[in-house]
C-alpha positions as YAML, in Angstrom:
chain: A
units: angstrom
residues:
- id: 1
  name: MET
  ca: [-58.70, 84.59, -33.48]
- id: 2
  name: THR
  ca: [-59.05, 88.05, -31.90]
- id: 3
  name: LEU
  ca: [-60.85, 90.60, -33.84]
- id: 4
  name: GLN
  ca: [-59.80, 94.45, -33.29]
- id: 5
  name: THR
  ca: [-62.03, 97.29, -33.88]
- id: 6
  name: GLU
  ca: [-60.76, 100.96, -33.57]
- id: 7
  name: VAL
  ca: [-62.70, 104.19, -32.22]
- id: 8
  name: GLN
  ca: [-61.43, 107.45, -31.85]
- id: 9
  name: LEU
  ca: [-61.88, 109.37, -28.64]
- id: 10
  name: GLY
  ca: [-62.14, 113.06, -29.40]
- id: 11
  name: LYS
  ca: [-63.13, 116.53, -27.67]
- id: 12
  name: LYS
  ca: [-66.41, 115.61, -26.47]
- id: 13
  name: GLY
  ca: [-64.98, 113.03, -24.41]
- id: 14
  name: LEU
  ca: [-66.75, 110.04, -22.50]
- id: 15
  name: THR
  ca: [-70.35, 110.23, -23.70]
- id: 16
  name: LYS
  ca: [-73.41, 108.03, -23.07]
- id: 17
  name: GLU
  ca: [-73.07, 107.24, -26.84]
- id: 18
  name: PHE
  ca: [-69.68, 106.64, -26.93]
- id: 19
  name: ILE
  ca: [-69.87, 104.08, -24.21]
- id: 20
  name: LYS
  ca: [-72.91, 102.49, -25.88]
- id: 21
  name: ASP
  ca: [-71.04, 102.01, -28.84]
- id: 22
  name: ILE
  ca: [-68.16, 100.18, -27.30]
- id: 23
  name: GLU
  ca: [-70.34, 98.23, -25.40]
- id: 24
  name: ARG
  ca: [-71.97, 97.20, -28.93]
- id: 25
  name: ARG
  ca: [-68.92, 96.44, -30.55]
- id: 26
  name: LEU
  ca: [-67.70, 94.22, -27.67]
- id: 27
  name: GLU
  ca: [-70.98, 92.27, -27.35]
- id: 28
  name: LYS
  ca: [-70.84, 91.61, -30.92]
- id: 29
  name: HIS
  ca: [-67.66, 89.95, -31.12]
- id: 30
  name: ARG
  ca: [-66.69, 87.66, -28.23]
- id: 31
  name: ASN
  ca: [-62.91, 88.03, -28.34]
- id: 32
  name: ALA
  ca: [-62.95, 91.62, -29.80]
- id: 33
  name: ILE
  ca: [-60.57, 94.14, -28.67]
- id: 34
  name: VAL
  ca: [-61.47, 97.95, -29.01]
- id: 35
  name: LYS
  ca: [-58.47, 100.23, -29.48]
- id: 36
  name: ILE
  ca: [-59.53, 103.77, -28.38]
- id: 37
  name: SER
  ca: [-57.46, 106.40, -30.09]
- id: 38
  name: VAL
  ca: [-57.22, 109.76, -27.88]
- id: 39
  name: LEU
  ca: [-56.87, 112.42, -30.15]
- id: 40
  name: LYS
  ca: [-55.04, 115.60, -29.18]
- id: 41
  name: SER
  ca: [-58.18, 117.39, -28.80]
- id: 42
  name: ALA
  ca: [-59.13, 115.01, -25.89]
- id: 43
  name: ARG
  ca: [-55.69, 115.33, -24.03]
- id: 44
  name: GLU
  ca: [-52.98, 117.35, -23.01]
- id: 45
  name: ASN
  ca: [-50.65, 114.26, -21.77]
- id: 46
  name: LYS
  ca: [-50.38, 110.81, -21.41]
- id: 47
  name: THR
  ca: [-51.94, 111.15, -17.78]
- id: 48
  name: ASP
  ca: [-55.31, 112.13, -19.47]
- id: 49
  name: VAL
  ca: [-55.26, 108.58, -21.45]
- id: 50
  name: LYS
  ca: [-54.82, 106.86, -18.13]
- id: 51
  name: ARG
  ca: [-57.66, 108.92, -16.69]
- id: 52
  name: TYR
  ca: [-60.03, 108.22, -19.67]
- id: 53
  name: SER
  ca: [-59.10, 104.43, -19.24]
- id: 54
  name: ASP
  ca: [-59.84, 104.23, -15.65]
- id: 55
  name: GLU
  ca: [-63.36, 106.37, -16.16]
- id: 56
  name: LEU
  ca: [-64.26, 103.70, -18.65]
- id: 57
  name: ILE
  ca: [-63.65, 100.51, -16.64]
- id: 58
  name: ASN
  ca: [-65.74, 102.45, -13.71]
- id: 59
  name: LYS
  ca: [-68.43, 102.98, -16.23]
- id: 60
  name: LEU
  ca: [-68.63, 99.72, -18.14]
- id: 61
  name: GLY
  ca: [-67.98, 97.46, -14.96]
- id: 62
  name: GLU
  ca: [-65.72, 94.61, -13.66]
- id: 63
  name: LYS
  ca: [-66.06, 92.27, -16.64]
- id: 64
  name: TYR
  ca: [-63.93, 94.71, -18.89]
- id: 65
  name: THR
  ca: [-60.22, 95.31, -18.79]
- id: 66
  name: SER
  ca: [-58.08, 97.94, -20.11]
- id: 67
  name: ARG
  ca: [-54.38, 98.70, -21.26]
- id: 68
  name: THR
  ca: [-52.88, 101.83, -22.36]
- id: 69
  name: LEU
  ca: [-49.77, 102.18, -24.67]
- id: 70
  name: GLY
  ca: [-48.88, 105.55, -25.66]
- id: 71
  name: PHE
  ca: [-52.04, 107.58, -26.52]
- id: 72
  name: SER
  ca: [-54.22, 104.37, -27.27]
- id: 73
  name: ILE
  ca: [-56.65, 102.36, -24.78]
- id: 74
  name: PHE
  ca: [-57.35, 98.87, -25.15]
- id: 75
  name: LEU
  ca: [-60.39, 97.38, -23.69]
- id: 76
  name: ARG
  ca: [-61.27, 93.81, -23.61]
- id: 77
  name: LYS
  ca: [-64.49, 92.11, -22.38]
- id: 78
  name: TRP
  ca: [-64.03, 88.95, -20.18]
- id: 79
  name: ARG
  ca: [-66.78, 86.08, -19.28]
- id: 80
  name: LYS
  ca: [-66.05, 86.33, -15.62]
- id: 81
  name: VAL
  ca: [-65.04, 89.18, -13.44]
- id: 82
  name: ARG
  ca: [-60.96, 89.79, -13.48]
- id: 83
  name: VAL
  ca: [-59.16, 90.64, -10.73]
- id: 84
  name: SER
  ca: [-56.03, 92.70, -11.24]
- id: 85
  name: LYS
  ca: [-52.64, 91.82, -9.54]
- id: 86
  name: SER
  ca: [-52.72, 94.51, -7.22]
- id: 87
  name: GLU
  ca: [-56.12, 93.54, -5.76]
- id: 88
  name: LYS
  ca: [-55.15, 89.98, -4.79]
...
């Protein structure tokens, strides 16, 4: 069973505390997925959501994967490093 927790990303953007909170949530539950809702105050359009997603993966590491859907980012942590299809 996969557990999904929700977090909102506001106008302060990606702070150290925000990233630590996400890491803590993903460490606490093995198969957890974190849904990050990007609020209006943090974005102008959907490309900002993709940019936040890329920044999160760069800061968290290679064991994390993300998927964007609308104004939401879904993060997941894996046991091993995942290689994206475009890098194969």
